[in-house]
PDB file of N, H, CA, C and O in Angstrom:
ATOM      1  N   MET A   1       6.480   4.383 -18.971  1.00  0.00           N
ATOM      2  CA  MET A   1       7.058   3.069 -18.893  1.00  0.00           C
ATOM      3  C   MET A   1       6.336   2.274 -17.808  1.00  0.00           C
ATOM      4  O   MET A   1       6.116   2.778 -16.707  1.00  0.00           O
ATOM      5  N   ILE A   2       5.982   1.081 -18.109  1.00  0.00           N
ATOM      6  H   ILE A   2       6.161   0.672 -19.004  1.00  0.00           H
ATOM      7  CA  ILE A   2       5.329   0.206 -17.151  1.00  0.00           C
ATOM      8  C   ILE A   2       6.419  -0.470 -16.325  1.00  0.00           C
ATOM      9  O   ILE A   2       7.291  -1.151 -16.864  1.00  0.00           O
ATOM     10  N   SER A   3       6.356  -0.272 -15.020  1.00  0.00           N
ATOM     11  H   SER A   3       5.647   0.282 -14.583  1.00  0.00           H
ATOM     12  CA  SER A   3       7.391  -0.840 -14.163  1.00  0.00           C
ATOM     13  C   SER A   3       6.972  -2.221 -13.676  1.00  0.00           C
ATOM     14  O   SER A   3       5.792  -2.503 -13.468  1.00  0.00           O
ATOM     15  N   GLU A   4       7.957  -3.053 -13.505  1.00  0.00           N
ATOM     16  H   GLU A   4       8.916  -2.825 -13.673  1.00  0.00           H
ATOM     17  CA  GLU A   4       7.739  -4.398 -13.020  1.00  0.00           C
ATOM     18  C   GLU A   4       8.754  -4.698 -11.936  1.00  0.00           C
ATOM     19  O   GLU A   4       9.841  -4.122 -11.906  1.00  0.00           O
ATOM     20  N   VAL A   5       8.386  -5.606 -11.047  1.00  0.00           N
ATOM     21  H   VAL A   5       7.502  -6.073 -11.071  1.00  0.00           H
ATOM     22  CA  VAL A   5       9.249  -6.013  -9.954  1.00  0.00           C
ATOM     23  C   VAL A   5       9.622  -7.476 -10.180  1.00  0.00           C
ATOM     24  O   VAL A   5       8.763  -8.306 -10.477  1.00  0.00           O
ATOM     25  N   ASN A   6      10.899  -7.780 -10.037  1.00  0.00           N
ATOM     26  H   ASN A   6      11.597  -7.106  -9.796  1.00  0.00           H
ATOM     27  CA  ASN A   6      11.374  -9.136 -10.214  1.00  0.00           C
ATOM     28  C   ASN A   6      11.334  -9.854  -8.873  1.00  0.00           C
ATOM     29  O   ASN A   6      12.136  -9.561  -7.987  1.00  0.00           O
ATOM     30  N   LEU A   7      10.404 -10.791  -8.719  1.00  0.00           N
ATOM     31  H   LEU A   7       9.753 -11.029  -9.439  1.00  0.00           H
ATOM     32  CA  LEU A   7      10.293 -11.590  -7.504  1.00  0.00           C
ATOM     33  C   LEU A   7      10.712 -13.020  -7.803  1.00  0.00           C
ATOM     34  O   LEU A   7       9.931 -13.809  -8.336  1.00  0.00           O
ATOM     35  N   PHE A   8      11.935 -13.341  -7.461  1.00  0.00           N
ATOM     36  H   PHE A   8      12.569 -12.701  -7.028  1.00  0.00           H
ATOM     37  CA  PHE A   8      12.481 -14.685  -7.658  1.00  0.00           C
ATOM     38  C   PHE A   8      12.357 -15.159  -9.101  1.00  0.00           C
ATOM     39  O   PHE A   8      12.021 -16.316  -9.356  1.00  0.00           O
ATOM     40  N   GLY A   9      12.627 -14.270 -10.030  1.00  0.00           N
ATOM     41  H   GLY A   9      12.900 -13.330  -9.823  1.00  0.00           H
ATOM     42  CA  GLY A   9      12.597 -14.621 -11.440  1.00  0.00           C
ATOM     43  C   GLY A   9      11.248 -14.447 -12.113  1.00  0.00           C
ATOM     44  O   GLY A   9      11.126 -14.712 -13.308  1.00  0.00           O
ATOM     45  N   ILE A  10      10.243 -14.014 -11.388  1.00  0.00           N
ATOM     46  H   ILE A  10      10.343 -13.799 -10.417  1.00  0.00           H
ATOM     47  CA  ILE A  10       8.912 -13.791 -11.949  1.00  0.00           C
ATOM     48  C   ILE A  10       8.638 -12.301 -11.925  1.00  0.00           C
ATOM     49  O   ILE A  10       8.705 -11.670 -10.870  1.00  0.00           O
ATOM     50  N   PHE A  11       8.330 -11.738 -13.079  1.00  0.00           N
ATOM     51  H   PHE A  11       8.275 -12.250 -13.936  1.00  0.00           H
ATOM     52  CA  PHE A  11       8.051 -10.310 -13.167  1.00  0.00           C
ATOM     53  C   PHE A  11       6.593 -10.041 -12.788  1.00  0.00           C
ATOM     54  O   PHE A  11       5.670 -10.612 -13.369  1.00  0.00           O
ATOM     55  N   VAL A  12       6.410  -9.160 -11.802  1.00  0.00           N
ATOM     56  H   VAL A  12       7.160  -8.696 -11.330  1.00  0.00           H
ATOM     57  CA  VAL A  12       5.091  -8.820 -11.289  1.00  0.00           C
ATOM     58  C   VAL A  12       4.896  -7.325 -11.475  1.00  0.00           C
ATOM     59  O   VAL A  12       5.826  -6.543 -11.278  1.00  0.00           O
ATOM     60  N   ASN A  13       3.692  -6.931 -11.855  1.00  0.00           N
ATOM     61  H   ASN A  13       2.937  -7.567 -12.015  1.00  0.00           H
ATOM     62  CA  ASN A  13       3.377  -5.522 -12.029  1.00  0.00           C
ATOM     63  C   ASN A  13       3.590  -4.776 -10.715  1.00  0.00           C
ATOM     64  O   ASN A  13       3.226  -5.272  -9.649  1.00  0.00           O
ATOM     65  N   ALA A  14       4.178  -3.589 -10.791  1.00  0.00           N
ATOM     66  H   ALA A  14       4.474  -3.186 -11.657  1.00  0.00           H
ATOM     67  CA  ALA A  14       4.468  -2.807  -9.590  1.00  0.00           C
ATOM     68  C   ALA A  14       3.191  -2.359  -8.888  1.00  0.00           C
ATOM     69  O   ALA A  14       3.186  -2.205  -7.667  1.00  0.00           O
ATOM     70  N   GLY A  15       2.115  -2.149  -9.631  1.00  0.00           N
ATOM     71  H   GLY A  15       2.120  -2.275 -10.623  1.00  0.00           H
ATOM     72  CA  GLY A  15       0.841  -1.788  -9.021  1.00  0.00           C
ATOM     73  C   GLY A  15       0.297  -2.894  -8.137  1.00  0.00           C
ATOM     74  O   GLY A  15      -0.297  -2.623  -7.093  1.00  0.00           O
ATOM     75  N   LEU A  16       0.496  -4.128  -8.544  1.00  0.00           N
ATOM     76  H   LEU A  16       0.979  -4.348  -9.392  1.00  0.00           H
ATOM     77  CA  LEU A  16       0.055  -5.263  -7.744  1.00  0.00           C
ATOM     78  C   LEU A  16       0.866  -5.373  -6.460  1.00  0.00           C
ATOM     79  O   LEU A  16       0.322  -5.696  -5.404  1.00  0.00           O
ATOM     80  N   VAL A  17       2.154  -5.108  -6.547  1.00  0.00           N
ATOM     81  H   VAL A  17       2.597  -4.846  -7.405  1.00  0.00           H
ATOM     82  CA  VAL A  17       3.009  -5.159  -5.360  1.00  0.00           C
ATOM     83  C   VAL A  17       2.622  -4.059  -4.378  1.00  0.00           C
ATOM     84  O   VAL A  17       2.548  -4.299  -3.173  1.00  0.00           O
ATOM     85  N   SER A  18       2.374  -2.853  -4.889  1.00  0.00           N
ATOM     86  H   SER A  18       2.434  -2.658  -5.868  1.00  0.00           H
ATOM     87  CA  SER A  18       1.989  -1.760  -3.995  1.00  0.00           C
ATOM     88  C   SER A  18       0.589  -1.992  -3.412  1.00  0.00           C
ATOM     89  O   SER A  18       0.333  -1.602  -2.273  1.00  0.00           O
ATOM     90  N   ALA A  19      -0.317  -2.616  -4.165  1.00  0.00           N
ATOM     91  H   ALA A  19      -0.109  -2.933  -5.090  1.00  0.00           H
ATOM     92  CA  ALA A  19      -1.645  -2.937  -3.635  1.00  0.00           C
ATOM     93  C   ALA A  19      -1.554  -3.996  -2.545  1.00  0.00           C
ATOM     94  O   ALA A  19      -2.273  -3.915  -1.549  1.00  0.00           O
ATOM     95  N   ALA A  20      -0.695  -4.976  -2.715  1.00  0.00           N
ATOM     96  H   ALA A  20      -0.111  -5.042  -3.524  1.00  0.00           H
ATOM     97  CA  ALA A  20      -0.513  -5.998  -1.683  1.00  0.00           C
ATOM     98  C   ALA A  20       0.095  -5.394  -0.419  1.00  0.00           C
ATOM     99  O   ALA A  20      -0.275  -5.766   0.694  1.00  0.00           O
ATOM    100  N   THR A  21       1.020  -4.471  -0.594  1.00  0.00           N
ATOM    101  H   THR A  21       1.321  -4.169  -1.499  1.00  0.00           H
ATOM    102  CA  THR A  21       1.609  -3.772   0.548  1.00  0.00           C
ATOM    103  C   THR A  21       0.541  -2.964   1.273  1.00  0.00           C
ATOM    104  O   THR A  21       0.486  -2.961   2.503  1.00  0.00           O
ATOM    105  N   ALA A  22      -0.309  -2.278   0.510  1.00  0.00           N
ATOM    106  H   ALA A  22      -0.264  -2.280  -0.489  1.00  0.00           H
ATOM    107  CA  ALA A  22      -1.384  -1.499   1.114  1.00  0.00           C
ATOM    108  C   ALA A  22      -2.376  -2.400   1.849  1.00  0.00           C
ATOM    109  O   ALA A  22      -2.893  -2.017   2.898  1.00  0.00           O
ATOM    110  N   ALA A  23      -2.646  -3.579   1.319  1.00  0.00           N
ATOM    111  H   ALA A  23      -2.226  -3.890   0.466  1.00  0.00           H
ATOM    112  CA  ALA A  23      -3.571  -4.504   1.978  1.00  0.00           C
ATOM    113  C   ALA A  23      -3.001  -4.998   3.300  1.00  0.00           C
ATOM    114  O   ALA A  23      -3.733  -5.133   4.280  1.00  0.00           O
ATOM    115  N   LEU A  24      -1.697  -5.267   3.333  1.00  0.00           N
ATOM    116  H   LEU A  24      -1.103  -5.157   2.537  1.00  0.00           H
ATOM    117  CA  LEU A  24      -1.080  -5.687   4.587  1.00  0.00           C
ATOM    118  C   LEU A  24      -1.089  -4.559   5.615  1.00  0.00           C
ATOM    119  O   LEU A  24      -1.353  -4.791   6.794  1.00  0.00           O
ATOM    120  N   LEU A  25      -0.801  -3.343   5.169  1.00  0.00           N
ATOM    121  H   LEU A  25      -0.587  -3.154   4.211  1.00  0.00           H
ATOM    122  CA  LEU A  25      -0.853  -2.200   6.076  1.00  0.00           C
ATOM    123  C   LEU A  25      -2.276  -1.958   6.584  1.00  0.00           C
ATOM    124  O   LEU A  25      -2.472  -1.609   7.748  1.00  0.00           O
ATOM    125  N   LEU A  26      -3.267  -2.146   5.707  1.00  0.00           N
ATOM    126  H   LEU A  26      -3.108  -2.430   4.761  1.00  0.00           H
ATOM    127  CA  LEU A  26      -4.659  -1.963   6.103  1.00  0.00           C
ATOM    128  C   LEU A  26      -5.075  -2.999   7.139  1.00  0.00           C
ATOM    129  O   LEU A  26      -5.817  -2.679   8.068  1.00  0.00           O
ATOM    130  N   ALA A  27      -4.609  -4.224   6.993  1.00  0.00           N
ATOM    131  H   ALA A  27      -4.007  -4.483   6.239  1.00  0.00           H
ATOM    132  CA  ALA A  27      -4.950  -5.264   7.968  1.00  0.00           C
ATOM    133  C   ALA A  27      -4.413  -4.894   9.351  1.00  0.00           C
ATOM    134  O   ALA A  27      -5.102  -5.069  10.356  1.00  0.00           O
ATOM    135  N   ALA A  28      -3.198  -4.390   9.396  1.00  0.00           N
ATOM    136  H   ALA A  28      -2.638  -4.248   8.579  1.00  0.00           H
ATOM    137  CA  ALA A  28      -2.623  -3.971  10.676  1.00  0.00           C
ATOM    138  C   ALA A  28      -3.368  -2.760  11.237  1.00  0.00           C
ATOM    139  O   ALA A  28      -3.623  -2.686  12.439  1.00  0.00           O
ATOM    140  N   LEU A  29      -3.713  -1.817  10.369  1.00  0.00           N
ATOM    141  H   LEU A  29      -3.505  -1.877   9.392  1.00  0.00           H
ATOM    142  CA  LEU A  29      -4.424  -0.620  10.809  1.00  0.00           C
ATOM    143  C   LEU A  29      -5.834  -0.946  11.280  1.00  0.00           C
ATOM    144  O   LEU A  29      -6.315  -0.351  12.244  1.00  0.00           O
ATOM    145  N   ARG A  30      -6.505  -1.883  10.614  1.00  0.00           N
ATOM    146  H   ARG A  30      -6.115  -2.366   9.830  1.00  0.00           H
ATOM    147  CA  ARG A  30      -7.851  -2.299  11.042  1.00  0.00           C
ATOM    148  C   ARG A  30      -7.809  -2.942  12.416  1.00  0.00           C
ATOM    149  O   ARG A  30      -8.692  -2.712  13.242  1.00  0.00           O
ATOM    150  N   ARG A  31      -6.780  -3.750  12.661  1.00  0.00           N
ATOM    151  H   ARG A  31      -6.063  -3.936  11.990  1.00  0.00           H
ATOM    152  CA  ARG A  31      -6.641  -4.386  13.972  1.00  0.00           C
ATOM    153  C   ARG A  31      -6.437  -3.332  15.058  1.00  0.00           C
ATOM    154  O   ARG A  31      -6.998  -3.438  16.149  1.00  0.00           O
ATOM    155  N   LEU A  32      -5.631  -2.315  14.751  1.00  0.00           N
ATOM    156  H   LEU A  32      -5.175  -2.229  13.865  1.00  0.00           H
ATOM    157  CA  LEU A  32      -5.409  -1.229  15.706  1.00  0.00           C
ATOM    158  C   LEU A  32      -6.684  -0.420  15.944  1.00  0.00           C
ATOM    159  O   LEU A  32      -7.014  -0.103  17.087  1.00  0.00           O
ATOM    160  N   LEU A  33      -7.396  -0.088  14.874  1.00  0.00           N
ATOM    161  H   LEU A  33      -7.128  -0.346  13.945  1.00  0.00           H
ATOM    162  CA  LEU A  33      -8.628   0.684  15.012  1.00  0.00           C
ATOM    163  C   LEU A  33      -9.711  -0.088  15.752  1.00  0.00           C
ATOM    164  O   LEU A  33     -10.500   0.507  16.486  1.00  0.00           O
ATOM    165  N   THR A  34      -9.760  -1.393  15.573  1.00  0.00           N
ATOM    166  H   THR A  34      -9.118  -1.876  14.977  1.00  0.00           H
ATOM    167  CA  THR A  34     -10.726  -2.219  16.291  1.00  0.00           C
ATOM    168  C   THR A  34     -10.385  -2.270  17.776  1.00  0.00           C
ATOM    169  O   THR A  34     -11.274  -2.202  18.624  1.00  0.00           O
ATOM    170  N   ALA A  35      -9.101  -2.390  18.086  1.00  0.00           N
ATOM    171  H   ALA A  35      -8.379  -2.445  17.396  1.00  0.00           H
ATOM    172  CA  ALA A  35      -8.678  -2.446  19.485  1.00  0.00           C
ATOM    173  C   ALA A  35      -8.962  -1.134  20.207  1.00  0.00           C
ATOM    174  O   ALA A  35      -9.319  -1.135  21.385  1.00  0.00           O
ATOM    175  N   VAL A  36      -8.805  -0.018  19.502  1.00  0.00           N
ATOM    176  H   VAL A  36      -8.515  -0.017  18.545  1.00  0.00           H
ATOM    177  CA  VAL A  36      -9.048   1.291  20.103  1.00  0.00           C
ATOM    178  C   VAL A  36     -10.537   1.574  20.215  1.00  0.00           C
ATOM    179  O   VAL A  36     -10.959   2.336  21.085  1.00  0.00           O
ATOM    180  N   GLY A  37     -11.335   0.969  19.346  1.00  0.00           N
ATOM    181  H   GLY A  37     -10.992   0.350  18.639  1.00  0.00           H
ATOM    182  CA  GLY A  37     -12.782   1.184  19.350  1.00  0.00           C
ATOM    183  C   GLY A  37     -13.211   2.307  18.429  1.00  0.00           C
ATOM    184  O   GLY A  37     -14.266   2.908  18.634  1.00  0.00           O
ATOM    185  N   ALA A  38     -12.412   2.596  17.423  1.00  0.00           N
ATOM    186  H   ALA A  38     -11.556   2.108  17.257  1.00  0.00           H
ATOM    187  CA  ALA A  38     -12.715   3.700  16.509  1.00  0.00           C
ATOM    188  C   ALA A  38     -13.891   3.381  15.588  1.00  0.00           C
ATOM    189  O   ALA A  38     -14.545   4.299  15.093  1.00  0.00           O
ATOM    190  N   TYR A  39     -14.168   2.115  15.350  1.00  0.00           N
ATOM    191  H   TYR A  39     -13.637   1.369  15.752  1.00  0.00           H
ATOM    192  CA  TYR A  39     -15.253   1.763  14.437  1.00  0.00           C
ATOM    193  C   TYR A  39     -16.629   2.052  15.043  1.00  0.00           C
ATOM    194  O   TYR A  39     -17.624   2.103  14.319  1.00  0.00           O
ATOM    195  N   ARG A  40     -16.692   2.238  16.349  1.00  0.00           N
ATOM    196  H   ARG A  40     -15.884   2.196  16.937  1.00  0.00           H
ATOM    197  CA  ARG A  40     -17.969   2.595  16.975  1.00  0.00           C
ATOM    198  C   ARG A  40     -18.429   3.982  16.544  1.00  0.00           C
ATOM    199  O   ARG A  40     -19.629   4.258  16.526  1.00  0.00           O
ATOM    200  N   TRP A  41     -17.491   4.851  16.199  1.00  0.00           N
ATOM    201  H   TRP A  41     -16.517   4.626  16.214  1.00  0.00           H
ATOM    202  CA  TRP A  41     -17.810   6.236  15.876  1.00  0.00           C
ATOM    203  C   TRP A  41     -18.049   6.451  14.385  1.00  0.00           C
ATOM    204  O   TRP A  41     -18.432   7.548  13.980  1.00  0.00           O
ATOM    205  N   LEU A  42     -17.836   5.444  13.577  1.00  0.00           N
ATOM    206  H   LEU A  42     -17.525   4.552  13.906  1.00  0.00           H
ATOM    207  CA  LEU A  42     -17.981   5.584  12.123  1.00  0.00           C
ATOM    208  C   LEU A  42     -19.383   5.188  11.683  1.00  0.00           C
ATOM    209  O   LEU A  42     -19.968   4.230  12.188  1.00  0.00           O
ATOM    210  N   TRP A  43     -19.904   5.952  10.727  1.00  0.00           N
ATOM    211  H   TRP A  43     -19.429   6.730  10.317  1.00  0.00           H
ATOM    212  CA  TRP A  43     -21.228   5.657  10.196  1.00  0.00           C
ATOM    213  C   TRP A  43     -21.195   4.396   9.343  1.00  0.00           C
ATOM    214  O   TRP A  43     -22.099   3.565   9.421  1.00  0.00           O
ATOM    215  N   HIS A  44     -20.141   4.255   8.521  1.00  0.00           N
ATOM    216  H   HIS A  44     -19.407   4.930   8.458  1.00  0.00           H
ATOM    217  CA  HIS A  44     -20.045   3.124   7.600  1.00  0.00           C
ATOM    218  C   HIS A  44     -18.602   2.609   7.616  1.00  0.00           C
ATOM    219  O   HIS A  44     -17.774   3.098   6.848  1.00  0.00           O
ATOM    220  N   PRO A  45     -18.287   1.645   8.465  1.00  0.00           N
ATOM    221  CA  PRO A  45     -16.898   1.181   8.586  1.00  0.00           C
ATOM    222  C   PRO A  45     -16.316   0.608   7.300  1.00  0.00           C
ATOM    223  O   PRO A  45     -15.118   0.753   7.056  1.00  0.00           O
ATOM    224  N   ALA A  46     -17.131  -0.037   6.472  1.00  0.00           N
ATOM    225  H   ALA A  46     -18.104  -0.155   6.670  1.00  0.00           H
ATOM    226  CA  ALA A  46     -16.615  -0.592   5.222  1.00  0.00           C
ATOM    227  C   ALA A  46     -16.170   0.518   4.272  1.00  0.00           C
ATOM    228  O   ALA A  46     -15.168   0.372   3.571  1.00  0.00           O
ATOM    229  N   LEU A  47     -16.905   1.619   4.248  1.00  0.00           N
ATOM    230  H   LEU A  47     -17.718   1.738   4.818  1.00  0.00           H
ATOM    231  CA  LEU A  47     -16.519   2.747   3.411  1.00  0.00           C
ATOM    232  C   LEU A  47     -15.219   3.367   3.913  1.00  0.00           C
ATOM    233  O   LEU A  47     -14.378   3.788   3.118  1.00  0.00           O
ATOM    234  N   ALA A  48     -15.060   3.421   5.217  1.00  0.00           N
ATOM    235  H   ALA A  48     -15.743   3.080   5.863  1.00  0.00           H
ATOM    236  CA  ALA A  48     -13.815   3.927   5.792  1.00  0.00           C
ATOM    237  C   ALA A  48     -12.651   3.001   5.444  1.00  0.00           C
ATOM    238  O   ALA A  48     -11.540   3.470   5.194  1.00  0.00           O
ATOM    239  N   ASP A  49     -12.895   1.699   5.425  1.00  0.00           N
ATOM    240  H   ASP A  49     -13.797   1.318   5.628  1.00  0.00           H
ATOM    241  CA  ASP A  49     -11.843   0.752   5.046  1.00  0.00           C
ATOM    242  C   ASP A  49     -11.412   0.941   3.600  1.00  0.00           C
ATOM    243  O   ASP A  49     -10.220   0.897   3.292  1.00  0.00           O
ATOM    244  N   VAL A  50     -12.372   1.152   2.718  1.00  0.00           N
ATOM    245  H   VAL A  50     -13.340   1.188   2.968  1.00  0.00           H
ATOM    246  CA  VAL A  50     -12.037   1.380   1.306  1.00  0.00           C
ATOM    247  C   VAL A  50     -11.235   2.670   1.152  1.00  0.00           C
ATOM    248  O   VAL A  50     -10.253   2.710   0.410  1.00  0.00           O
ATOM    249  N   ALA A  51     -11.653   3.723   1.854  1.00  0.00           N
ATOM    250  H   ALA A  51     -12.450   3.690   2.457  1.00  0.00           H
ATOM    251  CA  ALA A  51     -10.928   4.993   1.780  1.00  0.00           C
ATOM    252  C   ALA A  51      -9.513   4.852   2.322  1.00  0.00           C
ATOM    253  O   ALA A  51      -8.570   5.387   1.740  1.00  0.00           O
ATOM    254  N   LEU A  52      -9.357   4.136   3.431  1.00  0.00           N
ATOM    255  H   LEU A  52     -10.124   3.702   3.904  1.00  0.00           H
ATOM    256  CA  LEU A  52      -8.024   3.911   3.974  1.00  0.00           C
ATOM    257  C   LEU A  52      -7.163   3.098   3.014  1.00  0.00           C
ATOM    258  O   LEU A  52      -5.970   3.366   2.868  1.00  0.00           O
ATOM    259  N   PHE A  53      -7.768   2.097   2.355  1.00  0.00           N
ATOM    260  H   PHE A  53      -8.737   1.879   2.473  1.00  0.00           H
ATOM    261  CA  PHE A  53      -7.010   1.303   1.398  1.00  0.00           C
ATOM    262  C   PHE A  53      -6.516   2.156   0.235  1.00  0.00           C
ATOM    263  O   PHE A  53      -5.369   2.024  -0.193  1.00  0.00           O
ATOM    264  N   VAL A  54      -7.379   3.030  -0.276  1.00  0.00           N
ATOM    265  H   VAL A  54      -8.310   3.137   0.072  1.00  0.00           H
ATOM    266  CA  VAL A  54      -6.978   3.893  -1.391  1.00  0.00           C
ATOM    267  C   VAL A  54      -5.843   4.823  -0.963  1.00  0.00           C
ATOM    268  O   VAL A  54      -4.887   5.025  -1.711  1.00  0.00           O
ATOM    269  N   LEU A  55      -5.950   5.387   0.240  1.00  0.00           N
ATOM    270  H   LEU A  55      -6.727   5.222   0.848  1.00  0.00           H
ATOM    271  CA  LEU A  55      -4.886   6.256   0.736  1.00  0.00           C
ATOM    272  C   LEU A  55      -3.579   5.492   0.930  1.00  0.00           C
ATOM    273  O   LEU A  55      -2.511   5.977   0.554  1.00  0.00           O
ATOM    274  N   LEU A  56      -3.662   4.314   1.506  1.00  0.00           N
ATOM    275  H   LEU A  56      -4.529   3.920   1.811  1.00  0.00           H
ATOM    276  CA  LEU A  56      -2.455   3.519   1.716  1.00  0.00           C
ATOM    277  C   LEU A  56      -1.846   3.061   0.399  1.00  0.00           C
ATOM    278  O   LEU A  56      -0.624   2.984   0.275  1.00  0.00           O
ATOM    279  N   TRP A  57      -2.686   2.757  -0.583  1.00  0.00           N
ATOM    280  H   TRP A  57      -3.679   2.819  -0.481  1.00  0.00           H
ATOM    281  CA  TRP A  57      -2.188   2.337  -1.890  1.00  0.00           C
ATOM    282  C   TRP A  57      -1.457   3.498  -2.564  1.00  0.00           C
ATOM    283  O   TRP A  57      -0.407   3.301  -3.176  1.00  0.00           O
ATOM    284  N   GLY A  58      -2.006   4.696  -2.452  1.00  0.00           N
ATOM    285  H   GLY A  58      -2.859   4.856  -1.955  1.00  0.00           H
ATOM    286  CA  GLY A  58      -1.332   5.871  -3.002  1.00  0.00           C
ATOM    287  C   GLY A  58      -0.002   6.133  -2.322  1.00  0.00           C
ATOM    288  O   GLY A  58       0.989   6.440  -2.983  1.00  0.00           O
ATOM    289  N   LEU A  59       0.021   6.010  -0.989  1.00  0.00           N
ATOM    290  H   LEU A  59      -0.785   5.761  -0.452  1.00  0.00           H
ATOM    291  CA  LEU A  59       1.279   6.196  -0.265  1.00  0.00           C
ATOM    292  C   LEU A  59       2.299   5.127  -0.632  1.00  0.00           C
ATOM    293  O   LEU A  59       3.483   5.432  -0.778  1.00  0.00           O
ATOM    294  N   ALA A  60       1.864   3.890  -0.783  1.00  0.00           N
ATOM    295  H   ALA A  60       0.902   3.642  -0.665  1.00  0.00           H
ATOM    296  CA  ALA A  60       2.780   2.806  -1.138  1.00  0.00           C
ATOM    297  C   ALA A  60       3.342   3.003  -2.543  1.00  0.00           C
ATOM    298  O   ALA A  60       4.521   2.742  -2.780  1.00  0.00           O
ATOM    299  N   SER A  61       2.511   3.459  -3.472  1.00  0.00           N
ATOM    300  H   SER A  61       1.553   3.671  -3.280  1.00  0.00           H
ATOM    301  CA  SER A  61       3.016   3.664  -4.834  1.00  0.00           C
ATOM    302  C   SER A  61       3.946   4.872  -4.902  1.00  0.00           C
ATOM    303  O   SER A  61       4.913   4.861  -5.664  1.00  0.00           O
ATOM    304  N   CYS A  62       3.669   5.913  -4.116  1.00  0.00           N
ATOM    305  H   CYS A  62       2.883   5.922  -3.496  1.00  0.00           H
ATOM    306  CA  CYS A  62       4.588   7.065  -4.072  1.00  0.00           C
ATOM    307  C   CYS A  62       5.918   6.675  -3.447  1.00  0.00           C
ATOM    308  O   CYS A  62       6.977   7.090  -3.919  1.00  0.00           O
ATOM    309  N   ALA A  63       5.865   5.879  -2.388  1.00  0.00           N
ATOM    310  H   ALA A  63       5.005   5.542  -2.005  1.00  0.00           H
ATOM    311  CA  ALA A  63       7.094   5.424  -1.748  1.00  0.00           C
ATOM    312  C   ALA A  63       7.895   4.527  -2.688  1.00  0.00           C
ATOM    313  O   ALA A  63       9.122   4.606  -2.740  1.00  0.00           O
ATOM    314  N   GLU A  64       7.196   3.684  -3.422  1.00  0.00           N
ATOM    315  H   GLU A  64       6.199   3.620  -3.380  1.00  0.00           H
ATOM    316  CA  GLU A  64       7.876   2.808  -4.380  1.00  0.00           C
ATOM    317  C   GLU A  64       8.534   3.622  -5.485  1.00  0.00           C
ATOM    318  O   GLU A  64       9.654   3.319  -5.897  1.00  0.00           O
ATOM    319  N   SER A  65       7.852   4.644  -5.963  1.00  0.00           N
ATOM    320  H   SER A  65       6.942   4.890  -5.628  1.00  0.00           H
ATOM    321  CA  SER A  65       8.409   5.498  -7.002  1.00  0.00           C
ATOM    322  C   SER A  65       9.633   6.250  -6.502  1.00  0.00           C
ATOM    323  O   SER A  65      10.639   6.345  -7.205  1.00  0.00           O
ATOM    324  N   ALA A  66       9.549   6.785  -5.283  1.00  0.00           N
ATOM    325  H   ALA A  66       8.732   6.707  -4.712  1.00  0.00           H
ATOM    326  CA  ALA A  66      10.689   7.507  -4.717  1.00  0.00           C
ATOM    327  C   ALA A  66      11.874   6.576  -4.486  1.00  0.00           C
ATOM    328  O   ALA A  66      13.021   6.943  -4.743  1.00  0.00           O
ATOM    329  N   LEU A  67      11.591   5.373  -4.002  1.00  0.00           N
ATOM    330  H   LEU A  67      10.660   5.075  -3.794  1.00  0.00           H
ATOM    331  CA  LEU A  67      12.658   4.408  -3.783  1.00  0.00           C
ATOM    332  C   LEU A  67      13.300   3.995  -5.093  1.00  0.00           C
ATOM    333  O   LEU A  67      14.519   3.843  -5.171  1.00  0.00           O
ATOM    334  N   ASN A  68      12.487   3.812  -6.120  1.00  0.00           N
ATOM    335  H   ASN A  68      11.497   3.935  -6.057  1.00  0.00           H
ATOM    336  CA  ASN A  68      13.003   3.449  -7.431  1.00  0.00           C
ATOM    337  C   ASN A  68      13.898   4.553  -7.987  1.00  0.00           C
ATOM    338  O   ASN A  68      14.946   4.267  -8.565  1.00  0.00           O
ATOM    339  N   THR A  69      13.492   5.810  -7.818  1.00  0.00           N
ATOM    340  H   THR A  69      12.640   6.042  -7.348  1.00  0.00           H
ATOM    341  CA  THR A  69      14.289   6.934  -8.302  1.00  0.00           C
ATOM    342  C   THR A  69      15.622   7.003  -7.570  1.00  0.00           C
ATOM    343  O   THR A  69      16.650   7.264  -8.194  1.00  0.00           O
ATOM    344  N   GLN A  70      15.626   6.775  -6.268  1.00  0.00           N
ATOM    345  H   GLN A  70      14.791   6.563  -5.761  1.00  0.00           H
ATOM    346  CA  GLN A  70      16.872   6.806  -5.506  1.00  0.00           C
ATOM    347  C   GLN A  70      17.790   5.661  -5.889  1.00  0.00           C
ATOM    348  O   GLN A  70      19.004   5.842  -5.980  1.00  0.00           O
ATOM    349  N   LEU A  71      17.223   4.482  -6.113  1.00  0.00           N
ATOM    350  H   LEU A  71      16.237   4.335  -6.038  1.00  0.00           H
ATOM    351  CA  LEU A  71      18.049   3.361  -6.526  1.00  0.00           C
ATOM    352  C   LEU A  71      18.680   3.595  -7.890  1.00  0.00           C
ATOM    353  O   LEU A  71      19.838   3.242  -8.111  1.00  0.00           O
ATOM    354  N   ILE A  72      17.928   4.184  -8.797  1.00  0.00           N
ATOM    355  H   ILE A  72      16.987   4.470  -8.618  1.00  0.00           H
ATOM    356  CA  ILE A  72      18.462   4.466 -10.119  1.00  0.00           C
ATOM    357  C   ILE A  72      19.591   5.475 -10.040  1.00  0.00           C
ATOM    358  O   ILE A  72      20.597   5.337 -10.736  1.00  0.00           O
ATOM    359  N   SER A  73      19.436   6.496  -9.192  1.00  0.00           N
ATOM    360  H   SER A  73      18.619   6.607  -8.626  1.00  0.00           H
ATOM    361  CA  SER A  73      20.486   7.504  -9.070  1.00  0.00           C
ATOM    362  C   SER A  73      21.730   6.928  -8.403  1.00  0.00           C
ATOM    363  O   SER A  73      22.846   7.342  -8.717  1.00  0.00           O
ATOM    364  N   LEU A  74      21.551   5.974  -7.482  1.00  0.00           N
ATOM    365  H   LEU A  74      20.645   5.638  -7.227  1.00  0.00           H
ATOM    366  CA  LEU A  74      22.710   5.334  -6.848  1.00  0.00           C
ATOM    367  C   LEU A  74      23.457   4.409  -7.806  1.00  0.00           C
ATOM    368  O   LEU A  74      24.687   4.377  -7.822  1.00  0.00           O
ATOM    369  N   LEU A  75      22.707   3.667  -8.595  1.00  0.00           N
ATOM    370  H   LEU A  75      21.707   3.693  -8.582  1.00  0.00           H
ATOM    371  CA  LEU A  75      23.320   2.695  -9.504  1.00  0.00           C
ATOM    372  C   LEU A  75      23.812   3.321 -10.802  1.00  0.00           C
ATOM    373  O   LEU A  75      24.753   2.820 -11.418  1.00  0.00           O
ATOM    374  N   GLY A  76      23.178   4.415 -11.219  1.00  0.00           N
ATOM    375  H   GLY A  76      22.414   4.822 -10.718  1.00  0.00           H
ATOM    376  CA  GLY A  76      23.500   5.000 -12.519  1.00  0.00           C
ATOM    377  C   GLY A  76      24.408   6.094 -12.453  1.00  0.00           C
ATOM    378  O   GLY A  76      24.755   6.671 -13.483  1.00  0.00           O
TER     379      GLY A  76
END
């Protein structure tokens, strides 16, 4: 089943919502990593950013799925 999220009456694909969440988390994480100076030790910072985005997107979609399952069990 393709899941959708209702945002103020507009149905949006759940993958897009989780990707946007991952992008916001990545922006915060990049700011933290820049402040700490972690990018000095990386061979290719852009590749690390892509890898972090993929990991965060997976975590966001798993969290969304778990939250959806809990909401269904509470309501149903």
